[in-house]
C-alpha positions, 0 to 999 in steps of 0.5 A: 135694680132691685137686685142691686139694692139687695146686694149692697148690704147683703140683707135678707128680705123681710115680710111686709109688716102689718103696718104697711098692709094697713096703710095700703088698705086705708089709702085705697079705701079712703075718700078723696084723691088717695096716693094710689089714685095719683099713681094710677093717674100718673100712668093713665095719661095720654099714650103716644105713638112709640118709636125706637130704632133697631138694628137690621141687615143692609139689604137693598130689597128690604126696608128694615130700619137702620141701626139705633142711635147711640144711647137708645135702649132696646127692649130685648131679652139680652139687654134685660139679662145684661141689666140684671148683672150690671151691679156690684154684689156682695161676696157670698150673696146669691142674687134673686133675679126679678121675674122680668129677667127670667128667660122665656121660650121663643114666641111666648107672650112674654117675649113681646111688648104686646099680647095676642089679639084674642086677649085684647078684645073689648069687654063690651061693644064699642060705641061709634064715638069710641071706635072713631077715637081709636081709628083717629089715634091709629091714623096718627100713630101710623102717620107718625111712624112713617114720618119717623122712617122718613126722617131716619132713612130719607125715604118712606118704606116700600109697600113690601119687602122681597127676598133674594128671588125678588118675591114679595114676603112681608108688608111695610107694616112689618118693616115699620115695627121699630118705629112703633116701638115693637122692635122685639117683635120685628126681630122675630120675623124672617124677611126671606120667607113669605108672610104665611110661612113659619116663623112669620105665620105664628106672629100674625096674632101679635098685630100692633094696636095701631093696625087693629080695626076697632070695628073687628079686633082681629088680625086684618087691618084696614090701614093701607097704602095706595099702591096704584100706578099713579100713587107714590107707593105704586110698583113698589117704588121707593118714595123719596121727597124729590120723587113726590112732585106734588110735595109730601104735604099735598099727597095722600099716603095712607087710607082707612079702607072699607072692611071688605078690603081689609088684609092680614096685617103682615101680608104684602098687599095694599090698596091697588087702585088704578083709576078714580072709580076703583079708589072711590069704591074702596073708601068711605064705607067705615066712617059716616062722614068720610074717610080717615087718611093721612098726608105724606107730611104726617098730618091726618085728614078727613076726606069728607063725603062732600068731596068729589071722587076726582078731588080725592084721586088728585090728592093721592097722585104724586106727579105734578101737573094738577093745580091742587093744594092740600088746603083745597080739601083738607079738614082735620079729623073732628072728635064727635061730642063725647057722651058721659063716661061709660065704664063699658067702653075701654079707654086707652090710658085714661085719655078722656080724664086727662083731656078734660084737664087739658082743656081749660074753661074759657070764652074761646069759640068752639071749633067749627063743624066739619061740614062748615069747614068744608064749605068755608074751604071751598069759598077760600079756594075761590077767593085765593086760588089765583094767588095760590097758583101765582105763589111760586117762591117761598117769599110769595107764599110767606106774604100770602100766609101773613095776609091770610093770618091778618084777615083771620084776625080781623074776621071776628064775626066769621069763626069758620072763615077764621079757622080755615084761613088759619089752617091755610096760613099754617100749611104755607108756613110749613111749606116755607119752613117759616117757624115764626109765622107758624108759631104766630098762627098756632098762637092765634088759633089757640087764642080764638078757638077752644082747642087744647094748646098742647095738642095743637102745638104737637100737631103742627110742630111735628109736621115741620120738615127739617129736610127743607131747611138746608138753603135757609141757614138763617132759621138755624138757632131759632130760639123761639122754636127751641123754647116752645118745643121744650115746653111742649115736650115737658108736658108730654113727659108729664102726660107719658107721651114720651114718643111724641115728646121725642119727635118734637125735641128731635125736630127742634134739635135739627134747628139748633147750632151744632158748635162743639162747645154749645151745651144746648144741642148736647143736652137736647140730643141727650133728652131725645135719646132718653125719651126714646128709651123711656117709651119701652121702659114705660111699657114694662112699668105699665104691666107692673102697675097693673099687677100692683093695682090688682094686688096692692100687697105686691111689693115687687110690682110697687118697687118696679113702678116706683123706680120708673117714676123716680129714676126714669121719669123724675116724678119723685113725689109720686114714685117715693110712695111706692118705693117706700113699700119695697121689701128691700130694706136699703131702698125702703129706708132711703125712700121713707127718710126722703118722704119724711124729710121736709124742706124745713128740716135742718141742713144736716138732715138734708145733707145726711139724706143726700149722702144716702142717695150718693152712696147708693149711686156709687155702688151702681155700675150702670149710669142709668141707675147712678145718675138718678141717685146723684140727681136726688142727692144733688136736690138735697145737697143744694138745700143743705148748702143754702143753710149750712154755716161755714164749716167742714160740713159745708165744704163737704156738701160743696165738693159733692155738688161740684163733683156732679157733672153738668150732663149727669142728671138722669131723669127726664124731668131733671134733664128738661129743667136743666136744658131750660136753665141753659136756654135761660128760661124757667120751666115751672108750669108749662101749661101756663106758659103756653097759655101766657103765649095765648094771652100775649096773642090776644093782647096783640090782636086787641091792639 
């Protein structure tokens, strides 16, 4: 994109002026929340698990992902080279390729989206809480990746892939790479060769963060699938929903095992336990309160130390015959109370800072402790066990869930009982795909307990199984789900949780009407694809931000990160400050003028600035660059049109507004806002909108 701006007017770069240098220094050293701090915070918000689909060969003995969805951007060197030549250059000019477009030798560190594990070691020993937090995030990331594989292929991956001789070669963890955002690394593996033979052997050091044990930070992983003969991945079976007789929501699919059982992450080996004793001996030795695991529905779970070995074994088997439900033993993985910030403990992208912003001060009650929850679950099981077993039909389950939710609302003096009844009601709502009931339960949970509304919605909405929706046609077009999902996704965009936002929008998309003339599913699908592409771009932008933080005089890094903020994300207020530091005179001039043009400027000034953005977009061949320019032009054209009197200028502005197609907005923010307008609600302050839902729930409870 930088090359494109250079070629527009065939201008030479000029050295940064002393004035810009002074401004940067003053900004960095001044007191209060500086612009640079705002930029850093913009990139430090909570990261999410990645996903982007990749091309693969059709081999029945491998579990490589299917081809990418139309419009999904892949993070490969070939496409980077294509982008570098995607613009019109002025005759006689010799473009200067950015550093990201230069070729790199195979297996060099710059080839992949991650660096070798030896370069990702923490600077100091991590506390127990820090290690716990990392492992919790890893479990969620892997469970989400596995569910995305299931959504894409209608099955979970085999535990290992085989070559033409039916010999095991690589682990499921390699096959999952595209669903974790590492398709560039996935493409380097040779699935016909064993894990410890080149080229696969040299790739072992590029272990993704999601597989890294926070106890060791090496190439061995503790996150294993249960592959015993009684479990869903046993005998290298292909786990499909219909073959998991107990139901995906009632079957464990992933464990964090003891350190002595950790294996090289690419090795085709997992947790081989064929009986209760073997399974019990393999888990429970890493965390002091139990074992981190995940249900096949994608929800993380703490298998508490208070559970018996038999209960955990029954939760892991997949064949029917046992009177077992996940609600009998389920306990969310709790975060231990965090100590005050310690700079010696590296945190991923500023999670703690922004989680504090998310959690608003209120009179809501604290979430009960894991021990209290475990005890209350046993009481709940004893009270409802017969009703749960008798609830065979969905209508019976829904009725039981509503009864639990009603009892929870009345139990004002029993917060622990309320919490477990809400959880049980939500799990039943997921089983029956009763969206209204699920949202009502989420609202009640947020109204009663001091949980983050965004994370609570994210946790439960991601578990909705659209595959169970087929006989429930009345649920299609659920407006409430679409609105709630868009609000949650919009917060995810603000927090740079692009992968999480994509999953939520993808679920909502499956519940919308698919009529050809319906604009909502078209916009929703476009937003989903754009979110998938944004995750890879964000990774590249983070490296530019890191360069800029180390050297605020690096105009190229400032420009690249500014382009991500403005063109991809739609955060123009933050990104324009970086574009204003660009050495490219064309881009710098427009960004500077945009910053100086206030809402109270004259209509002609608004129109002139809009024309500058429009002309810049006209020179771009790529829609990914033309659309954001048109989007910014539209922003200023609309302001100009409201003020201009009837004149040629007003006619000109009107024609430009009409010339922008309804699907032409480019950034994630603009696309989300456009979708909200089509759905006839305002997307102004999404966190307040979730809180408004809570206030409404509280009012209903009082009534």
